BAFI-3210 file (N, C-alpha, C; in Angstrom, 3 decimals, decimal comma, padded with zeros to 6 digits):
// residues 302
n [1|2|3|4|5|6|7|8|9|10|11|12|13|14|15|16|17|18|19|20|21|22|23|24|25|26|27|28|29|30|31|32|33|34|35|36|37|38|39|40|41|42|43|44|45|46|47|48|49|50|51|52|53|54|55|56|57|58|59|60|61|62|63|64|65|66|67|68|69|70|71|72|73|74|75|76|77|78|79|80|81|82|83|84|85|86|87|88|89|90|91|92|93|94|95|96|97|98|99|100|101|102|103|104|105|106|107|108|109|110|111|112|113|114|115|116|117|118|119|120|121|122|123|124|125|126|127|128|129|130|131|132|133|134|135|136|137|138|139|140|141|142|143|144|145|146|147|148|149|150|151|152|153|154|155|156|157|158|159|160|161|162|163|164|165|166|167|168|169|170|171|172|173|174|175|176|177|178|179|180|181|182|183|184|185|186|187|188|189|190|191|192|193|194|195|196|197|198|199|200|201|202|203|204|205|206|207|208|209|210|211|212|213|214|215|216|217|218|219|220|221|222|223|224|225|226|227|228|229|230|231|232|233|234|235|236|237|238|239|240|241|242|243|244|245|246|247|248|249|250|251|252|253|254|255|256|257|258|259|260|261|262|263|264|265|266|267|268|269|270|271|272|273|274|275|276|277|278|279|280|281|282|283|284|285|286|287|288|289|290|291|292|293|294|295|296|297|298|299|300|301|302]
n.u [158,004|158,485|159,488|161,849|163,334|163,770|165,400|167,650|168,553|169,277|171,541|173,353|173,810|174,732|175,354|173,445|171,291|171,865|171,837|169,224|167,725|164,996|163,267|163,855|163,164|160,451|159,819|160,373|158,370|155,929|156,269|156,259|153,631|152,168|153,012|152,018|149,227|148,905|149,541|147,482|145,271|145,792|145,467|142,733|141,695|141,130|142,237|143,871|143,165|142,450|139,640|138,799|139,933|138,467|135,969|136,305|136,955|136,183|134,562|133,014|132,116|129,576|127,768|128,922|128,513|125,704|125,233|126,577|125,101|122,811|123,836|125,111|123,102|121,224|118,603|115,366|113,131|109,657|108,035|105,866|105,543|106,873|110,161|111,456|114,586|116,588|118,292|121,490|121,782|122,780|126,031|126,697|128,769|128,593|128,092|130,222|133,504|133,278|132,728|133,935|134,702|134,924|132,314|133,354|135,378|133,842|132,164|134,082|135,237|132,959|132,378|134,401|133,911|131,475|130,114|128,363|126,257|123,897|120,347|118,215|116,348|113,005|111,421|108,360|106,210|103,129|100,608|097,936|094,994|092,903|089,552|087,155|083,802|081,116|077,974|075,040|072,124|068,840|066,790|064,136|060,717|057,507|053,963|052,077|049,139|050,364|048,692|045,601|042,459|042,567|041,271|038,678|036,877|035,617|033,299|032,979|034,371|036,393|039,754|040,125|039,577|037,422|038,910|038,670|036,103|034,752|032,260|031,099|029,557|026,491|025,291|025,182|024,441|022,391|023,185|025,868|027,420|029,276|031,340|031,728|030,865|029,147|029,769|033,090|036,583|037,288|036,753|036,120|033,923|033,398|034,200|035,743|033,791|032,791|030,372|029,512|026,770|025,731|027,447|029,445|031,340|033,871|035,273|036,488|037,704|039,045|040,620|042,145|044,751|046,557|049,814|052,041|055,394|058,896|061,074|062,948|063,110|062,458|059,535|056,881|053,997|050,622|047,495|044,180|042,016|039,230|037,712|035,191|033,638|031,192|031,775|033,906|037,472|040,499|040,222|039,950|041,302|043,452|045,357|048,121|049,436|052,078|052,386|051,924|053,634|053,786|053,329|052,260|050,505|047,765|047,075|045,221|041,704|039,813|037,459|034,121|032,180|030,590|031,703|032,963|036,392|038,936|042,090|045,659|047,499|050,678|053,489|056,356|058,206|060,145|060,036|059,537|059,080|058,037|055,323|053,685|051,214|048,989|047,414|044,785|043,541|040,696|039,897|038,242|037,249|035,229|032,413|031,835|030,345|031,356|032,539|034,118|036,197|037,796|040,145|041,787|044,190|047,595|050,663|053,979|057,189|059,994]
n.v [-068,373|-071,021|-070,793|-069,337|-071,207|-073,207|-071,840|-071,450|-074,065|-074,543|-072,912|-073,972|-076,575|-077,058|-079,182|-081,045|-079,855|-079,943|-082,684|-083,308|-081,821|-081,299|-081,996|-080,341|-077,882|-078,308|-078,406|-075,776|-074,495|-075,443|-074,467|-071,749|-071,344|-072,036|-070,021|-067,823|-068,281|-068,062|-065,372|-064,185|-064,959|-063,566|-060,967|-060,960|-061,171|-063,673|-065,490|-068,446|-069,469|-071,256|-071,269|-070,746|-072,970|-074,955|-074,430|-075,083|-077,676|-080,916|-082,436|-080,606|-078,708|-078,587|-078,037|-075,625|-073,941|-073,832|-072,585|-070,113|-068,973|-068,166|-066,613|-064,293|-063,299|-060,780|-058,592|-057,550|-055,156|-054,738|-051,808|-050,836|-051,827|-052,532|-053,990|-056,984|-057,766|-060,328|-062,772|-064,354|-067,848|-070,191|-071,655|-074,998|-077,471|-079,969|-079,617|-078,067|-077,081|-074,175|-072,402|-070,566|-068,130|-064,629|-062,364|-060,872|-062,521|-064,706|-063,572|-062,842|-065,325|-066,622|-064,998|-065,711|-068,371|-068,414|-068,274|-066,555|-063,742|-064,253|-064,614|-061,977|-061,951|-061,318|-059,738|-059,563|-057,885|-058,373|-056,204|-056,151|-054,499|-053,338|-052,827|-051,094|-051,407|-049,509|-050,087|-048,435|-048,056|-048,550|-045,759|-045,118|-044,566|-043,154|-043,179|-040,205|-038,651|-039,908|-040,733|-041,992|-040,639|-038,788|-036,434|-037,081|-036,457|-038,092|-038,786|-041,125|-043,681|-045,493|-045,765|-046,123|-047,771|-048,759|-049,727|-050,003|-049,622|-048,323|-047,603|-050,771|-050,970|-052,484|-051,782|-049,332|-047,681|-045,877|-043,749|-043,238|-041,949|-042,528|-041,754|-040,551|-037,262|-034,101|-030,730|-030,246|-029,430|-025,994|-025,169|-027,679|-030,316|-032,666|-034,555|-036,826|-037,801|-038,090|-038,680|-038,798|-039,042|-040,323|-040,109|-041,973|-043,942|-044,506|-043,837|-044,889|-044,529|-045,781|-045,254|-046,606|-046,983|-048,615|-047,815|-047,017|-046,908|-045,886|-048,011|-047,173|-044,495|-041,019|-039,355|-036,896|-036,067|-034,851|-033,455|-032,145|-031,365|-031,448|-031,215|-031,538|-031,303|-031,998|-031,458|-029,924|-030,321|-031,883|-034,385|-035,463|-036,458|-036,687|-038,970|-040,329|-043,177|-045,143|-048,267|-049,111|-047,432|-044,430|-041,332|-038,810|-036,664|-035,036|-032,093|-032,508|-031,960|-029,380|-028,225|-026,871|-027,465|-026,730|-023,605|-025,323|-025,738|-025,924|-027,514|-028,082|-031,062|-032,428|-034,561|-036,792|-039,478|-042,487|-044,753|-048,077|-050,197|-051,144|-051,210|-049,893|-049,319|-046,696|-045,291|-043,478|-042,219|-041,543|-040,600|-040,640|-039,999|-040,613|-039,944|-037,826|-036,922|-036,450|-034,890|-035,351|-034,341|-034,933|-034,240|-033,703|-035,417|-036,001|-037,426|-036,865|-036,975|-036,347]
n.w [-151,918|-152,507|-155,108|-154,672|-153,186|-155,035|-156,879|-155,326|-155,092|-157,700|-158,149|-156,322|-157,236|-160,195|-161,884|-161,367|-162,451|-165,125|-165,498|-164,999|-166,786|-168,790|-166,733|-164,607|-165,667|-165,843|-163,168|-162,412|-163,917|-162,773|-160,194|-160,700|-161,656|-159,390|-157,649|-159,001|-158,880|-156,141|-155,724|-157,167|-155,688|-153,350|-154,292|-154,776|-152,268|-151,391|-149,337|-148,569|-145,922|-142,849|-142,699|-145,351|-146,627|-145,384|-146,440|-149,156|-149,008|-150,111|-148,423|-147,087|-148,858|-150,148|-148,036|-147,239|-149,466|-149,455|-146,991|-147,372|-149,451|-148,174|-146,127|-147,139|-148,617|-150,190|-148,958|-149,792|-148,840|-148,235|-149,369|-148,118|-145,635|-142,360|-141,967|-140,789|-139,459|-140,810|-139,212|-139,616|-140,266|-137,783|-137,677|-137,880|-136,314|-137,327|-140,015|-141,224|-140,138|-139,019|-136,947|-135,308|-136,360|-137,132|-138,410|-140,601|-141,676|-142,392|-144,378|-146,283|-147,016|-148,000|-150,207|-151,880|-152,594|-153,866|-157,088|-158,261|-157,589|-155,079|-155,569|-154,564|-151,464|-150,857|-148,271|-146,883|-144,824|-143,476|-142,641|-140,527|-140,348|-137,748|-137,525|-135,827|-135,458|-134,685|-133,574|-134,148|-132,383|-133,694|-134,035|-131,803|-132,275|-131,642|-132,118|-132,421|-131,168|-128,017|-125,930|-126,511|-127,449|-125,393|-124,843|-124,795|-126,765|-128,528|-127,441|-126,117|-123,901|-124,741|-126,025|-123,300|-120,132|-117,432|-114,547|-111,862|-109,524|-106,734|-104,386|-105,675|-108,854|-110,067|-107,689|-106,349|-108,364|-108,719|-107,268|-107,857|-110,566|-113,504|-116,258|-119,716|-120,332|-120,844|-119,611|-121,127|-120,441|-120,794|-124,093|-124,784|-125,615|-124,268|-121,278|-118,943|-116,224|-112,772|-110,230|-106,956|-105,373|-103,186|-101,107|-100,136|-097,752|-098,669|-101,775|-104,896|-108,127|-111,026|-114,153|-117,097|-119,598|-122,152|-123,226|-125,978|-125,977|-125,959|-124,549|-121,705|-122,334|-121,491|-120,270|-120,183|-118,258|-118,260|-117,159|-117,153|-114,476|-112,134|-108,848|-106,381|-103,145|-100,562|-097,990|-095,543|-095,325|-096,165|-098,053|-100,567|-103,682|-106,653|-108,510|-110,471|-112,193|-113,626|-114,715|-112,034|-110,659|-108,919|-110,469|-110,361|-108,098|-106,776|-104,746|-101,764|-101,682|-100,115|-100,625|-100,492|-102,248|-105,466|-107,096|-110,097|-110,543|-112,773|-112,762|-113,206|-113,380|-113,182|-114,139|-114,355|-115,942|-116,506|-119,087|-118,358|-119,960|-123,302|-123,512|-121,362|-118,739|-118,267|-115,519|-114,065|-111,093|-109,061|-105,737|-102,560|-099,164|-096,187|-096,458|-098,442|-100,628|-103,352|-106,424|-109,577|-112,380|-115,544|-118,122|-121,319|-121,299|-121,587|-122,812|-123,400|-125,127|-123,063]
ca.u [159,026|158,840|160,325|163,174|164,038|164,232|166,525|168,819|169,047|169,895|172,871|174,231|174,096|174,508|175,409|172,153|170,363|172,153|171,422|167,764|167,248|163,629|162,563|164,032|162,326|159,072|159,637|160,274|157,073|154,897|156,451|155,825|152,172|151,680|153,248|151,094|147,906|148,944|149,477|146,132|144,384|146,018|144,858|141,271|141,370|140,717|143,364|143,612|143,325|141,749|138,223|138,629|140,224|137,329|134,858|136,517|137,174|135,060|133,672|132,152|131,846|128,134|127,188|129,444|127,812|124,336|125,281|126,980|124,018|121,884|124,526|125,374|121,976|120,614|117,180|114,550|112,011|108,448|108,019|104,639|105,503|108,136|110,891|112,155|115,921|116,779|119,590|122,095|121,629|123,953|126,855|126,837|130,024|128,342|128,111|131,628|134,131|133,421|131,911|134,706|135,245|134,115|131,515|134,150|136,043|132,814|131,744|135,171|135,350|131,776|132,495|135,369|133,446|130,257|130,439|127,399|125,535|122,608|119,135|117,763|115,142|112,059|110,749|107,134|105,493|101,711|100,012|096,495|094,324|091,728|088,509|086,110|082,521|080,179|076,597|074,125|070,772|067,809|066,042|062,764|059,732|056,153|052,902|051,524|049,359|050,640|047,430|044,499|041,203|042,866|040,345|037,351|036,000|034,861|032,027|032,977|035,546|037,428|040,281|040,216|038,686|037,260|039,578|038,296|034,998|034,325|031,570|030,903|028,303|025,437|024,566|024,951|024,393|021,457|023,844|027,207|027,435|030,643|031,398|032,041|029,688|029,411|030,731|034,498|037,430|037,364|035,811|035,893|032,533|033,276|035,225|035,379|033,317|032,207|029,609|029,048|025,704|025,406|028,446|029,919|032,464|035,106|035,023|037,685|037,389|040,278|040,557|043,487|044,985|047,886|050,555|053,171|056,508|060,253|061,587|064,131|063,001|061,799|058,283|056,156|052,558|049,816|046,052|043,309|041,075|038,563|037,053|034,448|033,010|030,161|032,217|035,259|038,476|041,290|040,127|039,670|042,531|043,644|046,733|048,388|050,434|052,528|052,757|051,879|054,554|053,151|054,045|051,674|049,519|047,244|046,812|043,886|040,733|039,011|036,380|032,803|031,213|030,810|031,840|034,034|037,633|039,883|043,501|046,588|048,344|051,786|054,454|057,324|058,581|060,962|059,310|060,223|058,815|057,454|053,855|053,244|049,810|048,737|046,198|044,428|042,650|039,991|039,650|037,678|036,884|034,439|031,086|032,060|029,503|032,349|032,405|035,412|036,233|039,130|040,164|043,085|045,289|048,664|052,015|054,884|058,623|060,585]
ca.v [-069,089|-072,242|-070,392|-068,964|-072,435|-073,904|-071,076|-071,739|-075,400|-074,470|-072,304|-074,865|-077,864|-076,895|-080,462|-081,728|-079,246|-080,468|-084,074|-083,421|-081,271|-080,825|-082,204|-079,146|-076,839|-078,614|-078,002|-074,318|-074,092|-075,701|-073,538|-070,420|-071,324|-072,015|-068,697|-066,902|-068,504|-067,540|-063,908|-063,821|-065,121|-062,438|-059,776|-061,088|-061,352|-065,063|-066,133|-069,848|-069,725|-072,472|-071,170|-070,909|-074,371|-075,775|-074,205|-075,759|-079,108|-081,695|-082,953|-079,557|-077,687|-078,458|-077,321|-074,261|-073,180|-073,605|-071,590|-068,807|-068,413|-067,499|-065,690|-063,010|-063,017|-059,453|-058,575|-056,447|-054,960|-054,122|-050,365|-050,443|-052,428|-052,618|-055,226|-057,614|-058,205|-061,784|-063,121|-065,496|-069,148|-070,617|-072,656|-076,185|-078,203|-081,167|-079,258|-077,785|-076,452|-072,735|-071,783|-069,675|-067,050|-063,404|-062,145|-060,392|-063,680|-065,513|-062,895|-062,902|-066,695|-066,911|-064,292|-066,411|-069,674|-068,250|-067,834|-065,535|-063,116|-064,935|-063,827|-061,339|-062,445|-060,250|-059,952|-058,776|-057,936|-058,064|-055,430|-056,377|-053,364|-053,669|-051,820|-051,207|-050,950|-049,174|-050,257|-047,424|-048,617|-047,911|-044,792|-045,519|-043,514|-043,539|-042,421|-039,064|-038,536|-041,164|-041,075|-041,957|-040,109|-038,140|-035,319|-037,704|-035,811|-039,099|-038,978|-042,439|-043,900|-046,281|-047,054|-046,208|-048,757|-048,670|-050,873|-050,105|-048,756|-048,596|-048,903|-051,451|-050,847|-051,453|-051,674|-047,923|-046,955|-044,759|-042,641|-043,013|-041,907|-042,520|-041,860|-039,371|-036,394|-032,673|-030,112|-030,538|-028,303|-024,921|-025,290|-029,096|-030,738|-033,796|-034,875|-037,968|-037,237|-039,017|-037,946|-039,677|-038,354|-041,065|-039,786|-043,225|-043,779|-044,510|-043,923|-044,949|-044,774|-045,845|-045,525|-046,995|-047,150|-049,115|-046,887|-047,526|-045,998|-046,406|-048,430|-046,441|-043,065|-040,183|-038,762|-035,967|-036,342|-033,702|-033,668|-031,151|-032,044|-030,693|-032,046|-030,797|-032,161|-031,299|-031,270|-029,399|-031,312|-032,320|-035,833|-035,819|-036,246|-037,354|-039,443|-041,042|-044,241|-045,867|-049,617|-049,132|-046,450|-043,122|-040,292|-037,493|-036,670|-033,683|-031,704|-032,925|-030,874|-029,049|-027,362|-027,159|-027,671|-025,901|-023,851|-026,208|-025,058|-026,857|-027,350|-028,915|-031,999|-032,849|-035,516|-037,309|-040,876|-043,210|-045,959|-049,311|-051,164|-050,523|-051,251|-049,647|-048,949|-045,443|-045,357|-042,261|-042,650|-040,604|-041,218|-039,759|-040,723|-039,972|-039,474|-036,464|-036,563|-035,775|-034,879|-035,171|-034,229|-035,247|-033,901|-033,365|-036,245|-036,073|-037,908|-036,419|-037,211|-035,275]
ca.w [-151,156|-153,243|-156,240|-154,146|-152,800|-156,241|-157,434|-154,491|-155,465|-159,022|-158,014|-155,556|-157,915|-161,627|-162,586|-161,206|-163,404|-166,440|-165,576|-164,998|-168,050|-168,860|-165,461|-163,796|-166,242|-165,461|-161,766|-162,405|-164,471|-161,770|-159,083|-161,135|-161,706|-158,005|-157,090|-159,648|-158,280|-154,780|-155,792|-157,620|-154,528|-152,446|-154,861|-154,665|-150,851|-151,141|-148,663|-148,238|-144,501|-142,416|-143,015|-146,796|-146,969|-144,936|-147,368|-150,436|-148,748|-150,683|-147,382|-146,568|-149,868|-150,411|-146,897|-147,233|-150,503|-149,000|-145,926|-147,882|-150,261|-147,246|-145,229|-147,790|-149,502|-149,938|-148,565|-150,295|-147,922|-148,786|-149,108|-147,405|-144,305|-141,630|-142,281|-139,666|-139,862|-140,822|-138,637|-140,325|-139,607|-137,011|-138,352|-137,040|-136,506|-138,111|-141,424|-141,522|-138,947|-139,228|-135,908|-134,433|-137,160|-137,094|-139,620|-141,739|-142,269|-143,051|-145,596|-147,248|-147,526|-148,801|-151,481|-152,723|-153,109|-154,659|-158,440|-158,675|-156,481|-154,850|-155,819|-153,311|-150,800|-150,545|-146,995|-146,855|-143,554|-143,667|-141,549|-140,452|-139,710|-136,947|-137,683|-134,819|-135,982|-133,620|-134,013|-133,613|-132,286|-134,493|-133,236|-131,477|-132,456|-131,242|-132,775|-131,681|-129,719|-127,311|-125,264|-127,470|-126,904|-124,117|-124,604|-124,721|-127,731|-129,283|-126,747|-125,459|-123,047|-125,428|-125,548|-121,845|-119,502|-115,983|-113,933|-110,446|-109,076|-105,356|-104,252|-106,945|-109,602|-110,117|-106,419|-106,016|-109,627|-108,643|-106,573|-108,413|-112,030|-114,019|-117,713|-120,521|-120,393|-121,069|-120,539|-120,892|-120,046|-121,777|-125,206|-125,066|-125,458|-123,349|-120,283|-118,095|-114,971|-111,793|-109,224|-105,882|-104,632|-101,983|-100,073|-099,565|-096,822|-099,465|-103,212|-105,758|-109,530|-111,818|-115,593|-117,540|-121,032|-122,509|-124,083|-126,762|-125,701|-126,141|-123,242|-121,254|-122,658|-120,487|-120,740|-119,313|-118,142|-117,830|-117,248|-116,540|-113,591|-111,063|-107,837|-105,356|-102,140|-099,786|-096,601|-095,387|-094,966|-097,329|-098,147|-101,950|-104,455|-107,946|-108,668|-111,716|-112,087|-114,816|-114,238|-110,569|-110,064|-108,815|-111,206|-110,074|-107,009|-106,543|-103,376|-101,315|-101,762|-098,936|-101,111|-099,917|-103,309|-106,664|-108,539|-110,589|-110,910|-113,423|-112,424|-113,994|-112,636|-114,055|-113,599|-115,335|-115,687|-117,484|-119,496|-118,009|-121,015|-124,497|-123,409|-119,981|-118,540|-117,554|-114,702|-113,331|-109,998|-108,176|-104,432|-101,521|-097,941|-095,121|-096,827|-098,914|-101,771|-104,180|-107,869|-110,259|-113,827|-116,111|-119,555|-121,955|-120,786|-122,594|-122,492|-124,464|-124,831|-122,231]
c.u [159,458|159,758|161,712|163,978|164,575|165,406|167,790|169,414|169,763|171,295|173,842|174,600|173,813|174,523|174,087|171,153|170,593|171,673|169,917|167,138|165,846|162,882|162,666|163,185|160,870|158,789|159,496|158,901|155,974|155,014|155,979|154,322|151,584|151,839|152,276|149,683|147,836|148,818|148,091|145,137|144,552|145,355|143,341|140,808|140,843|141,891|142,996|143,951|142,509|140,279|137,984|138,874|139,090|136,158|135,040|136,848|135,969|134,101|132,653|131,660|130,352|127,455|127,652|128,725|126,385|124,292|125,567|125,883|123,014|122,556|124,747|124,259|121,385|119,134|116,498|113,335|110,831|108,418|106,809|104,569|106,871|108,792|111,607|113,501|116,042|118,172|120,178|121,925|122,916|124,702|127,059|128,116|129,805|128,363|129,527|132,195|134,346|132,668|132,645|135,246|134,331|133,359|132,331|134,858|135,040|132,390|132,808|135,274|134,157|131,854|133,433|134,813|132,175|130,620|129,499|126,720|124,189|121,444|118,651|116,497|114,261|111,320|109,554|106,449|104,057|101,159|098,506|095,861|093,086|090,725|087,414|084,827|081,567|078,767|075,709|072,721|069,787|066,974|064,607|061,841|058,354|055,149|052,378|050,060|049,569|049,380|046,305|043,202|041,424|041,964|038,886|036,359|035,303|033,467|031,913|034,273|036,683|038,484|040,587|039,294|038,596|037,876|039,239|037,152|034,570|033,476|031,184|029,543|027,782|024,727|024,229|024,829|023,416|022,069|025,195|027,138|028,869|030,581|031,760|030,765|030,115|029,145|032,160|035,256|037,459|036,300|035,516|034,439|032,384|034,447|034,785|035,002|032,683|031,521|029,049|028,013|025,393|026,323|028,894|031,109|033,810|034,718|036,366|037,231|038,695|039,931|041,985|043,526|046,405|048,545|051,613|054,301|057,831|060,812|062,870|064,089|062,225|060,577|057,710|054,665|051,844|048,341|045,336|042,279|040,358|038,006|036,372|033,918|032,067|030,567|033,606|036,209|039,167|041,290|039,759|040,921|042,475|045,110|046,872|049,537|050,830|053,075|052,922|052,900|053,888|053,976|053,468|050,606|049,069|047,219|045,398|042,962|040,050|037,876|035,054|031,726|031,526|031,097|033,019|035,231|038,604|041,315|044,350|047,427|049,423|052,682|055,417|057,692|059,492|060,258|060,122|060,029|058,215|055,935|053,408|051,759|049,727|047,398|046,002|043,335|042,029|039,762|039,106|037,260|035,881|033,194|031,095|031,097|030,307|031,998|033,762|035,188|037,664|039,092|041,614|044,276|046,346|049,921|052,891|056,332|059,220|061,739]
c.v [-070,329|-071,913|-070,029|-070,181|-073,176|-073,179|-071,343|-073,101|-075,362|-073,892|-073,265|-076,117|-077,735|-078,201|-081,185|-081,179|-079,822|-081,889|-084,191|-082,817|-080,719|-081,006|-080,974|-078,001|-077,051|-078,191|-076,501|-073,849|-074,275|-074,748|-072,143|-070,305|-071,262|-070,638|-067,680|-067,051|-067,926|-066,021|-063,447|-063,928|-063,990|-061,178|-059,796|-061,287|-062,753|-065,823|-067,562|-070,098|-070,961|-072,446|-071,412|-072,349|-075,293|-075,643|-074,972|-077,224|-079,887|-082,211|-081,899|-078,574|-077,482|-077,670|-075,869|-073,403|-072,851|-072,526|-070,199|-068,164|-067,671|-066,384|-064,323|-062,638|-061,652|-059,580|-057,345|-056,337|-054,354|-052,652|-049,938|-051,006|-052,351|-053,958|-055,728|-058,126|-059,714|-062,087|-064,303|-066,772|-069,517|-071,692|-073,831|-076,923|-079,455|-080,864|-078,973|-076,989|-074,958|-071,944|-070,742|-068,463|-065,830|-063,220|-061,696|-061,539|-064,553|-064,885|-063,006|-064,295|-067,041|-066,235|-065,010|-067,696|-069,552|-067,671|-066,747|-064,963|-063,798|-064,004|-063,220|-061,990|-061,258|-060,598|-059,017|-058,967|-057,498|-057,374|-055,618|-055,226|-053,847|-052,528|-052,075|-050,593|-050,725|-049,239|-049,220|-048,002|-047,836|-047,003|-045,265|-044,326|-044,046|-042,651|-041,332|-038,869|-039,899|-041,647|-040,921|-041,521|-039,497|-036,971|-035,788|-037,101|-036,808|-039,290|-040,324|-042,621|-044,589|-045,363|-047,097|-047,320|-048,470|-049,914|-051,025|-049,125|-049,208|-047,418|-049,470|-051,144|-052,255|-051,244|-050,229|-047,070|-045,781|-043,547|-042,254|-043,073|-041,721|-042,612|-040,562|-038,549|-034,959|-031,896|-030,561|-029,315|-027,273|-025,062|-026,746|-029,454|-031,796|-033,864|-036,156|-037,415|-038,315|-038,189|-038,943|-038,928|-039,034|-040,729|-041,032|-042,976|-043,818|-044,700|-043,969|-045,308|-044,696|-046,033|-045,755|-047,135|-047,655|-048,154|-047,624|-046,518|-046,649|-046,752|-047,685|-044,950|-042,322|-039,480|-037,820|-036,282|-035,067|-034,029|-032,471|-031,891|-031,018|-031,687|-031,123|-031,787|-031,322|-031,053|-030,661|-030,530|-031,854|-033,841|-036,307|-035,531|-037,017|-037,764|-040,245|-042,015|-044,707|-047,193|-049,642|-048,226|-045,081|-042,072|-038,899|-037,640|-035,233|-033,371|-032,148|-031,719|-030,642|-028,111|-027,782|-027,316|-026,819|-024,464|-024,765|-025,352|-026,096|-026,496|-028,280|-029,780|-032,505|-033,851|-035,947|-038,731|-041,382|-044,513|-047,199|-050,401|-050,425|-050,463|-051,057|-049,274|-047,673|-045,566|-044,024|-042,635|-041,444|-041,319|-040,171|-040,602|-039,909|-039,259|-038,037|-036,010|-035,782|-035,867|-034,583|-034,950|-034,389|-034,960|-033,628|-034,101|-036,372|-036,670|-037,543|-036,785|-036,045|-034,603]
c.w [-151,901|-154,402|-155,778|-153,770|-153,999|-156,883|-156,640|-154,840|-156,814|-158,954|-157,340|-156,319|-159,391|-162,360|-162,498|-162,188|-164,777|-166,572|-165,650|-166,237|-167,944|-167,560|-164,593|-164,326|-165,873|-164,019|-161,666|-162,885|-163,442|-160,604|-159,459|-161,186|-160,310|-157,388|-157,682|-159,088|-156,872|-154,782|-156,238|-156,476|-153,541|-152,966|-154,712|-153,230|-150,549|-150,550|-148,296|-146,769|-144,131|-142,803|-144,501|-147,198|-146,518|-145,913|-148,674|-150,252|-149,295|-149,638|-146,937|-147,627|-150,132|-149,288|-146,869|-148,261|-150,083|-147,931|-146,473|-148,726|-149,402|-146,469|-145,872|-148,757|-149,191|-149,644|-149,131|-149,402|-148,661|-148,413|-148,294|-146,005|-143,655|-141,917|-141,045|-140,150|-139,763|-140,324|-139,399|-139,532|-138,884|-137,775|-137,422|-137,332|-137,340|-139,602|-141,886|-140,359|-139,149|-138,173|-135,089|-135,179|-137,097|-138,413|-140,822|-142,441|-143,004|-144,370|-146,676|-147,867|-148,400|-150,159|-152,428|-153,319|-153,945|-156,016|-158,937|-157,448|-156,284|-155,157|-154,509|-152,781|-150,441|-149,267|-146,936|-145,511|-143,794|-142,435|-141,604|-139,685|-138,961|-137,032|-136,654|-135,370|-134,812|-134,177|-133,332|-133,566|-133,158|-133,586|-133,041|-131,688|-132,083|-131,951|-131,843|-132,098|-129,080|-126,599|-126,278|-126,771|-125,519|-123,815|-124,591|-125,722|-128,655|-128,675|-126,069|-124,679|-123,786|-126,073|-124,062|-121,350|-118,016|-115,350|-112,454|-110,164|-107,683|-104,871|-105,618|-107,547|-109,913|-108,795|-106,073|-107,280|-109,581|-107,962|-107,196|-109,936|-112,518|-115,541|-118,376|-120,678|-120,633|-119,778|-120,223|-120,447|-121,170|-122,834|-125,539|-124,792|-124,392|-122,369|-119,577|-116,730|-114,091|-110,693|-108,218|-105,038|-103,311|-100,813|-099,349|-098,651|-097,537|-100,925|-103,934|-107,163|-110,322|-113,294|-116,089|-119,057|-121,249|-123,496|-124,888|-126,655|-126,083|-124,763|-122,918|-121,542|-121,575|-121,095|-119,685|-119,381|-117,702|-118,023|-116,609|-115,672|-112,707|-110,070|-106,818|-104,334|-101,278|-098,354|-096,588|-095,007|-096,201|-097,472|-099,558|-102,788|-105,776|-108,025|-109,961|-111,506|-113,500|-114,331|-112,716|-109,883|-110,086|-109,547|-110,937|-108,997|-106,751|-105,056|-103,006|-101,291|-100,414|-099,342|-100,496|-100,991|-104,509|-106,253|-108,901|-111,011|-111,491|-113,030|-113,303|-113,058|-113,599|-113,341|-114,699|-114,959|-116,792|-117,813|-119,162|-119,034|-122,201|-124,428|-121,959|-119,945|-117,720|-116,827|-113,985|-112,333|-109,295|-106,852|-103,465|-100,332|-097,111|-095,635|-097,362|-100,006|-102,797|-105,663|-108,500|-111,748|-114,350|-117,606|-119,990|-121,309|-121,893|-121,984|-123,679|-124,112|-124,077|-122,962]
res [m|a|l|a|g|l|l|h|q|a|v|a|a|p|n|a|i|e|e|r|g|l|s|l|l|h|i|f|f|k|a|g|v|a|e|l|n|y|m|t|a|l|q|n|n|c|n|r|d|n|l|y|r|s|f|i|d|p|r|y|s|v|s|a|s|s|f|c|s|t|y|i|q|p|t|i|s|s|t|t|t|a|t|t|t|i|a|p|a|a|l|g|k|r|d|f|p|a|t|t|y|p|p|s|r|l|s|s|a|c|s|c|i|l|t|a|t|p|s|p|t|t|v|v|t|t|v|v|a|t|v|t|v|k|t|t|p|i|a|c|s|v|a|i|p|i|v|k|n|g|d|f|e|t|g|s|l|a|p|w|s|l|t|q|v|i|p|a|l|p|e|y|s|q|y|l|t|v|g|v|s|s|p|g|y|g|v|s|k|y|a|f|q|a|n|d|q|f|a|s|s|y|v|e|i|d|i|a|q|s|l|t|l|c|a|g|a|n|y|s|f|a|v|k|f|y|m|t|d|a|h|d|g|p|q|t|f|v|e|a|f|v|d|n|s|l|i|a|l|s|e|a|s|d|a|s|g|p|p|i|v|w|k|t|l|t|g|s|f|t|a|g|s|a|k|p|t|l|t|i|e|f|a|a|t|d|y|l|a|v|q|w|g|l|d|n|v|v|v|t|p|a]
***
């Protein structure tokens, strides 16, 4: 438009051209350069609109360059992690007046003022793996046999101990005999045996042994026993305890005396501790003149 206006002036006033001489040629030259720059800008899509002029305004050019370097900066994502999209920073009016333009205008204006492609920004997302470690408790094991000297073949009571004897010894020792003696069950040489010849009104004999077990584990109990009495009536029995908890109880005997008949008493329990006490008890009432035998005491894992 500027070039067309100058041509119109030249046609309308030829004398003025002659009087001005080189000045007019200078005007034509400047107008031609301006028009050429304008056409070049159009070809490069760098239109000098309000946004572009704001970007190159000396008051805002530094802020505009800083913004554009981030706004059109390419992003390289890590190939091993997910990438979070980076949103462009908001344009503040205090930096430069470019807050009302669409992204396409911003990208175009930024491309015009940047002389080189900004270095790409690498965005790396670190993935932290959570590993759950399950701790397996150390397996508990116990020495076998669990019951020591359960067959009494050592010929002595240890490590068993007498924990209760009623009537108390030695007052009635001439009538009540308690200890390891022969014969035992089957081919066994020894067994624990008790004989109340006095026929006391109440007899109780307890033997006990401390065991080593796995707390919380299940176990089975078994023992061979016999009992006889001189009177009819079911008033003689054998029972077993682990830490005062009853685990086995025989049927009451109503035998009238020998012969000796060995039977099996069984039970089960869960160890409440690693060092429980096993107690086996003989009991009789009402002047029975009773005799007991005990052999092959075993505790095994269930």
